[in-house]
TIMARVEX-566519 format. One record per residue: residue in three letters; x, y, z of N, C-alpha, C in turn. Coordinates in steps of 0.05 Angstrom, whole numbers, padded with zeros to 5 digits, always signed. Example, Ala and Ser with C-alpha at 12.3 -4.5 7.8 and 13.67 -1.06 7.14 Angstrom:
2
ALA+00264-00114+00156+00246-00090+00156+00264-00066+00156/SER+00257-00045+00142+00273-00021+00143+00258+00001+00157/
end
This chain:
250
MET+01857-00200+04963+01885-00214+04966+01901-00197+04946/ALA+01891-00188+04923+01908-00174+04906+01919-00146+04918/LEU+01903-00133+04933+01914-00112+04951+01936-00121+04967/THR+01933-00141+04981+01956-00151+05001+01982-00156+04982/GLU+01978-00168+04962+02003-00176+04945+02014-00152+04934/THR+01998-00131+04929+02008-00105+04916+02025-00093+04936/LEU+02013-00092+04961+02030-00076+04985+02057-00093+04988/ILE+02053-00117+04990+02079-00135+04996+02102-00128+04974/PHE+02093-00126+04951+02114-00119+04931+02125-00090+04930/ILE+02105-00071+04941+02113-00044+04944+02133-00042+04964/THR+02126-00058+04988+02143-00054+05011+02172-00067+05004/ILE+02173-00091+04988+02201-00102+04981+02210-00083+04961/GLY+02200-00069+04944+02212-00052+04926+02222-00026+04937/LEU+02207-00017+04959+02216+00007+04972+02239+00000+04990/SER+02237-00022+05003+02262-00032+05018+02288-00034+05003/ALA+02286-00045+04979+02308-00049+04962+02320-00022+04952/SER+02301-00006+04945+02307+00021+04933+02328+00038+04953/ILE+02323+00035+04982+02339+00047+05002+02370+00044+04995/LEU+02375+00018+04987+02402+00011+04986+02418+00025+04962/PHE+02402+00041+04945+02414+00052+04922+02410+00079+04921/LEU+02398+00093+04941+02396+00118+04947+02420+00132+04959/LYS+02430+00152+04946+02454+00167+04954+02448+00191+04975/ASP+02421+00201+04968+02417+00223+04987+02404+00210+05011/ARG+02412+00218+05036+02403+00208+05060+02376+00215+05070/THR+02369+00241+05060+02343+00249+05069+02324+00230+05055/SER+02328+00229+05027+02309+00210+05010+02310+00183+05022/ALA+02327+00173+05031+02331+00144+05042+02312+00142+05066/VAL+02315+00164+05086+02297+00167+05111+02268+00168+05103/LEU+02260+00182+05080+02233+00187+05075+02224+00159+05064/VAL+02238+00150+05047+02231+00120+05041+02228+00102+05059/TYR+02247+00105+05078+02243+00084+05105+02213+00090+05114/GLY+02208+00114+05118+02181+00119+05128+02157+00106+05113/ALA+02163+00109+05085+02139+00097+05072+02139+00068+05073/VAL+02162+00055+05077+02161+00026+05084+02146+00018+05108/SER+02151+00035+05132+02138+00031+05157+02108+00032+05154/ILE+02099+00054+05137+02072+00060+05133+02059+00033+05121/THR+02070+00024+05098+02054+00000+05084+02060-00023+05102/ALA+02081-00027+05122+02082-00046+05140+02057-00046+05160/VAL+02054-00021+05172+02033-00016+05187+02003-00029+05179/VAL+02002-00018+05149+01975-00031+05135+01974-00056+05132/LEU+01996-00071+05129+01996-00098+05122+01992-00114+05150/PHE+02003-00104+05172+01997-00118+05195+01968-00115+05207/SER+01955-00094+05198+01930-00090+05206+01909-00107+05189/MET+01917-00110+05164+01902-00128+05147+01904-00156+05157/TYR+01927-00163+05167+01931-00191+05176+01922-00197+05207/ALA+01906-00177+05216+01893-00179+05242+01914-00179+05264/ALA+01935-00163+05261+01953-00159+05280+01956-00132+05291/PRO+01937-00124+05305+01936-00092+05310+01960-00089+05330/ASP+01967-00105+05350+01988-00100+05368+02013-00096+05353/VAL+02020-00109+05334+02045-00111+05318+02044-00083+05303/ALA+02020-00080+05292+02018-00054+05274+02021-00028+05291/LEU+02010-00029+05317+02014-00005+05336+02044-00002+05342/ALA+02061-00028+05345+02089-00026+05355+02104-00017+05329/GLU+02094-00024+05306+02110-00016+05286+02105+00019+05281/ALA+02079+00026+05284+02073+00054+05280+02088+00071+05299/SER+02089+00065+05328+02098+00080+05349+02131+00079+05347/ILE+02140+00056+05343+02172+00055+05344+02182+00057+05315/GLY+02174+00039+05300+02186+00037+05273+02181+00062+05253/LEU+02159+00075+05259+02151+00098+05241+02159+00126+05255/VAL+02146+00129+05279+02146+00155+05292+02175+00159+05304/PHE+02183+00140+05325+02207+00143+05340+02232+00144+05323/THR+02234+00121+05305+02259+00115+05291+02262+00139+05268/LEU+02238+00143+05259+02241+00165+05237+02246+00192+05246/PHE+02236+00198+05272+02245+00222+05288+02275+00224+05293/LEU+02285+00200+05302+02317+00201+05308+02331+00202+05284/TYR+02323+00193+05259+02337+00195+05235+02337+00226+05227/MET+02317+00237+05229+02314+00265+05219+02329+00282+05239/VAL+02329+00277+05264+02347+00295+05282+02377+00289+05277/THR+02384+00265+05272+02411+00260+05263+02420+00276+05237/LEU+02402+00274+05218+02409+00286+05196+02413+00320+05199/GLN+02400+00330+05217+02403+00358+05224+02428+00366+05234/HIS+02443+00343+05246+02470+00350+05260+02489+00335+05242/ARG+02490+00340+05220+02510+00329+05199+02539+00341+05202/GLY+02559+00329+05193+02584+00337+05199+02592+00363+05185/LYS+02614+00374+05189+02621+00401+05180+02648+00396+05163/LEU+02653+00411+05146+02680+00412+05132+02692+00439+05132/TRP+02716+00442+05146+02728+00469+05151+02746+00478+05128/LEU+02741+00496+05114+02753+00506+05089+02769+00533+05098/GLY+02794+00531+05095+02810+00556+05097+02813+00570+05069/LEU+02811+00595+05067+02809+00607+05043+02828+00633+05043/VAL+02845+00635+05025+02857+00660+05021+02849+00671+04992/GLU+02842+00696+04997+02829+00714+04972+02854+00722+04955/ILE+02856+00706+04931+02877+00715+04913+02869+00729+04890/ASP+02847+00717+04877+02831+00727+04855+02807+00722+04855/LYS+02788+00738+04850+02759+00735+04852+02750+00713+04839/GLY+02755+00712+04814+02749+00687+04794+02754+00662+04807/LEU+02780+00659+04816+02791+00635+04824+02779+00629+04850/ASP+02778+00651+04868+02764+00644+04895+02738+00636+04891/ASP+02720+00646+04874+02692+00636+04869+02693+00607+04859/LEU+02711+00601+04843+02713+00575+04831+02720+00556+04852/GLU+02739+00559+04871+02746+00543+04893+02721+00538+04909/ILE+02710+00559+04918+02687+00557+04936+02664+00543+04923/GLU+02660+00545+04899+02636+00531+04886+02642+00502+04888/ILE+02669+00494+04880+02675+00467+04880+02670+00451+04908/ILE+02682+00465+04929+02680+00455+04957+02653+00456+04966/ARG+02636+00474+04960+02609+00476+04967+02593+00454+04955/ARG+02596+00452+04928+02584+00430+04918+02587+00399+04926/TYR+02616+00397+04932+02625+00372+04945+02609+00367+04972/CYS+02608+00389+04989+02593+00384+05013+02565+00380+05010/GLU+02551+00392+04989+02524+00384+04986+02518+00357+04978/SER+02537+00348+04959+02535+00315+04955+02541+00296+04972/HIS+02557+00305+04992+02564+00290+05015+02550+00297+05042/GLU+02533+00315+05039+02516+00324+05063+02532+00334+05085/LEU+02552+00354+05079+02568+00365+05098+02561+00394+05101/ARG+02563+00404+05123+02561+00436+05126+02587+00449+05124/LEU+02587+00467+05106+02611+00479+05097+02616+00505+05114/GLU+02639+00504+05127+02649+00527+05142+02674+00540+05132/ILE+02672+00566+05122+02691+00578+05110+02706+00597+05131/VAL+02733+00594+05131+02750+00613+05148+02771+00625+05132/LYS+02771+00653+05131+02790+00669+05116+02816+00676+05130/PHE+02836+00667+05114+02864+00674+05128+02882+00689+05105/ASN+02905+00701+05115+02921+00713+05099+02941+00692+05088/GLU+02958+00697+05071+02975+00676+05060+02996+00669+05077/GLY+03000+00682+05097+03023+00672+05118+03014+00652+05136/GLU+02987+00652+05139+02975+00635+05158+02965+00607+05149/ILE+02955+00607+05123+02940+00584+05113+02953+00560+05116/LEU+02976+00554+05109+02991+00530+05111+02996+00521+05140/LYS+03000+00538+05159+03006+00533+05187+02976+00520+05197/MET+02955+00536+05189+02931+00525+05200+02922+00497+05189/LEU+02929+00492+05164+02925+00466+05152+02943+00442+05166/GLU+02969+00450+05167+02988+00432+05183+02978+00425+05207/SER+02967+00444+05223+02959+00439+05254+02932+00425+05256/GLY+02919+00422+05230+02894+00410+05233+02872+00427+05241/LYS+02876+00452+05240+02851+00474+05251+02836+00478+05227/ILE+02844+00472+05203+02824+00470+05178+02829+00444+05166/GLU+02814+00432+05151+02815+00409+05134+02823+00411+05107/VAL+02815+00432+05094+02820+00438+05065+02830+00465+05062/ALA+02850+00469+05044+02860+00498+05041+02854+00505+05012/ALA+02843+00529+05010+02838+00537+04979+02853+00565+04979/ALA+02874+00563+04967+02895+00589+04964+02909+00589+04940/ALA+02898+00580+04917+02913+00578+04892+02936+00565+04895/LEU+02935+00541+04909+02960+00522+04914+02965+00507+04892/LEU+02993+00502+04886+03002+00489+04861+03005+00457+04870/ASN+02997+00442+04851+03002+00413+04856+03031+00405+04858/THR+03049+00422+04853+03077+00416+04853+03086+00420+04880/MET+03071+00432+04898+03079+00440+04925+03088+00414+04940/LYS+03110+00414+04956+03120+00391+04973+03117+00396+05002/ASN+03105+00384+05017+03100+00382+05046+03091+00363+05057/GLU+03103+00349+05075+03098+00323+05086+03074+00323+05103/ASN+03065+00343+05111+03043+00347+05128+03014+00355+05111/ILE+03021+00358+05084+02998+00366+05069+02999+00351+05042/ARG+02974+00341+05033+02973+00324+05009+02954+00342+04992/MET+02967+00344+04963+02956+00359+04941+02934+00343+04927/THR+02911+00352+04923+02891+00337+04906+02893+00339+04877/GLU+02878+00323+04863+02882+00325+04836+02876+00356+04826/GLY+02887+00363+04806+02888+00392+04796+02862+00396+04786/PHE+02850+00423+04789+02821+00426+04776+02825+00451+04759/LEU+02851+00464+04756+02850+00485+04733+02881+00487+04729/GLU+02885+00486+04702+02913+00486+04693+02923+00515+04692/THR+02950+00520+04699+02959+00546+04699+02991+00542+04690/LYS+03007+00563+04691+03036+00559+04688+03050+00580+04708/VAL+03077+00572+04708+03090+00583+04729+03112+00595+04712/PHE+03118+00623+04723+03139+00642+04707+03163+00640+04727/ASN+03186+00633+04714+03210+00634+04728+03226+00659+04721/PHE+03235+00675+04738+03251+00698+04734+03281+00694+04749/GLY+03300+00702+04729+03326+00703+04738+03340+00674+04730/ASN+03364+00671+04736+03375+00645+04727+03371+00621+04745/GLU+03366+00628+04770+03361+00607+04790+03331+00608+04800/THR+03315+00589+04793+03290+00591+04799+03284+00574+04829/GLN+03261+00586+04841+03256+00572+04868+03229+00558+04862/SER+03225+00536+04877+03199+00523+04876+03185+00529+04903/GLY+03163+00517+04908+03146+00518+04929+03127+00540+04928/PHE+03112+00541+04951+03091+00561+04955+03101+00590+04967/LYS+03093+00611+04952+03103+00636+04961+03080+00655+04968/THR+03082+00668+04987+03065+00691+04998+03069+00713+04983/THR+03050+00735+04983+03054+00760+04970+03081+00772+04985/ARG+03082+00772+05007+03108+00784+05024+03130+00769+05013/GLU+03130+00745+05011+03156+00730+05004+03164+00738+04977/LEU+03145+00744+04959+03150+00755+04930+03160+00783+04932/GLU+03151+00798+04949+03163+00824+04949+03191+00824+04957/ARG+03196+00808+04977+03226+00803+04988+03244+00792+04967/ALA+03231+00772+04950+03248+00762+04931+03255+00777+04907/ILE+03236+00800+04899+03241+00817+04882+03261+00833+04888/GLU+03260+00845+04915+03279+00864+04926+03308+00849+04924/GLU+03311+00825+04934+03333+00810+04935+03346+00804+04908/PHE+03327+00802+04884+03337+00799+04856+03352+00823+04849/HIS+03338+00847+04855+03353+00871+04844+03378+00878+04859/GLU+03380+00867+04882+03407+00870+04898+03424+00850+04889/ASN+03416+00827+04880+03434+00804+04872+03422+00788+04849/GLU+03431+00794+04825+03416+00781+04800+03419+00754+04800/GLY+03434+00741+04816+03434+00713+04816+03412+00699+04830/LYS+03397+00715+04845+03373+00703+04858+03350+00706+04841/GLY+03336+00678+04836+03313+00677+04820+03292+00672+04838/LEU+03265+00675+04823+03242+00669+04837+03221+00657+04815/SER+03200+00647+04827+03179+00631+04812+03153+00642+04822/ILE+03135+00650+04799+03108+00661+04808+03087+00649+04789/ASP+03067+00639+04803+03047+00625+04785+03028+00648+04769/LEU+03014+00639+04753+03003+00658+04735+02980+00678+04750/VAL+02965+00665+04768+02945+00682+04780+02960+00705+04798/ARG+02978+00694+04812+02992+00716+04829+03008+00737+04811/TYR+03020+00728+04789+03032+00747+04774+03012+00767+04762/MET+02988+00759+04754+02968+00778+04744+02955+00796+04765/SER+02957+00789+04790+02942+00803+04808+02963+00815+04832/LEU+02989+00816+04825+03008+00830+04843+02999+00857+04853/PRO+02997+00863+04880+02990+00890+04886+03013+00911+04883/PHE+03037+00900+04875+03060+00918+04872+03064+00915+04839/SER+03044+00919+04826+03050+00918+04796+03069+00940+04786/ASN+03072+00963+04798+03089+00982+04790+03117+00977+04795/GLU+03124+00957+04809+03153+00946+04817+03163+00937+04791/GLU+03187+00944+04785+03198+00932+04760+03203+00902+04768/MET+03197+00887+04746+03198+00858+04750+03227+00850+04736/PRO+03238+00830+04745+03262+00819+04735+03255+00807+04706/PRO+03276+00801+04688+03268+00791+04663+03258+00760+04665/LEU+03239+00753+04648+03232+00725+04648+03250+00708+04636/HIS+03256+00689+04652+03276+00667+04645+03265+00644+04630/SER+03243+00635+04642+03228+00614+04629+03201+00609+04638/GLU+03182+00591+04626+03159+00589+04636+03153+00558+04640/VAL+03138+00548+04659+03131+00520+04660+03101+00514+04660/LYS+03095+00497+04636+03066+00491+04630+03058+00466+04645/GLY+03034+00459+04645+03025+00436+04656+03022+00436+04688/VAL+03024+00459+04700+03019+00459+04727+02990+00467+04733/PHE+02978+00455+04754+02950+00456+04765+02946+00469+04790/TYR+02925+00484+04795+02918+00495+04818+02902+00469+04835/SER+02905+00465+04860+02897+00442+04872+02886+00450+04900/PHE+02875+00434+04915+02868+00438+04944+02885+00424+04959/GLY+02896+00437+04983+02913+00426+05004+02894+00409+05026/VAL+02903+00388+05030+02884+00371+05052+02905+00361+05071/VAL+02897+00360+05098+02913+00352+05119+02924+00322+05116/ALA+02948+00317+05117+02961+00289+05108+02944+00269+05118/ASP+02936+00267+05143+02927+00245+05159+02894+00242+05149/GLU+02883+00261+05135+02855+00259+05128+02852+00241+05101/GLU+02861+00218+05104+02862+00200+05081+02835+00197+05065/GLU+02814+00191+05083+02786+00186+05070+02777+00213+05056/LEU+02782+00235+05072+02774+00262+05055+02788+00266+05034/PHE+02814+00260+05034+02832+00263+05009+02822+00249+04985/ASP+02814+00222+04991+02805+00203+04968+02779+00212+04957/SER+02761+00219+04976+02735+00225+04971+02735+00254+04955/LEU+02749+00270+04958+02753+00296+04946+02765+00293+04916/ASN+02786+00276+04915+02797+00268+04889+02774+00253+04874/GLU+02758+00237+04883+02741+00222+04866+02721+00242+04858/TYR+02714+00263+04877+02693+00284+04865+02702+00298+04843/LEU+02730+00305+04844+02739+00323+04824+02741+00308+04798/LYS+02747+00285+04800+02746+00269+04773+02717+00265+04765/GLU+02698+00262+04780+02669+00262+04771+02662+00288+04756/LEU+02670+00309+04770+02663+00335+04758+02677+00338+04727/LYS+02705+00329+04726+02719+00331+04700+02702+00313+04680/GLU+02695+00288+04688+02684+00271+04665+02656+00278+04659/SER+02639+00292+04678+02614+00298+04671+02616+00330+04652/GLY+02635+00341+04656+02637+00369+04640+02632+00393+04657/GLU+02620+00384+04684+02615+00406+04702+02636+00424+04710/LEU+02660+00412+04712+02684+00427+04717+02690+00448+04698/ASN+02688+00443+04676+02695+00459+04651+02674+00482+04651/THR+02646+00477+04658+02626+00496+04659+02631+00518+04681/MET+02639+00507+04705+02649+00524+04728+02670+00542+04719/ILE+02689+00532+04708+02716+00545+04699+02708+00569+04678/GLU+02690+00563+04660+02682+00581+04640+02666+00603+04655/ARG+02652+00599+04675+02635+00618+04690+02653+00637+04706/HIS+02669+00626+04721+02683+00639+04741+02713+00653+04731/VAL+02728+00638+04713+02754+00647+04704+02758+00656+04677/ARG+02742+00642+04658+02751+00651+04631+02729+00666+04619/
end
């Protein structure tokens, strides 16, 4: 009798624990353990037909279906623009760990700066990692919580806001030399990794602090947007984000 009661309590405990498991694979394995204890209990209560049904359907067939389903988990399509190696690695690690915690398969597609926003707006990718600033305004794109603070350098008397590709910066610098009333803005990472560093830069007018690098998310992907924001907050609160920043950027 003591063995029966013990098995009953184990079955109840395992069943309840499934509700609190975040990892789906672990939940499926615990479900299998529940089925095994149920088979033993049915056998002890002289119900071999029920035990056989539980073993064949509840354990083998259902467990097989769950495992097959887990193998075909969803994907997250990340568009990446290689701006700076340290920042690129940081962005990839954040999204990779997000996918692992949400059991998503990460697919990375590399684009040049001129393509990334068009791909994101069209929904061909779900998240963009391209040193995007949280100040960017676009009705088709939502910017996540910032994950790394930076600053923006403003050159000239009239500054320009918004995302700028390398080619746009080259044109803006040429226009500045032709017309000194034309200003431009460059974020810190792009300023430090400009391929045309020998080009004479216009005088620095001002700099804006408190700007953050963020991820761009398709505007109608509200669930993904909220989930990614929540994950970024968890990384900050746990201190893991600072560890990653120290490893890749600083």
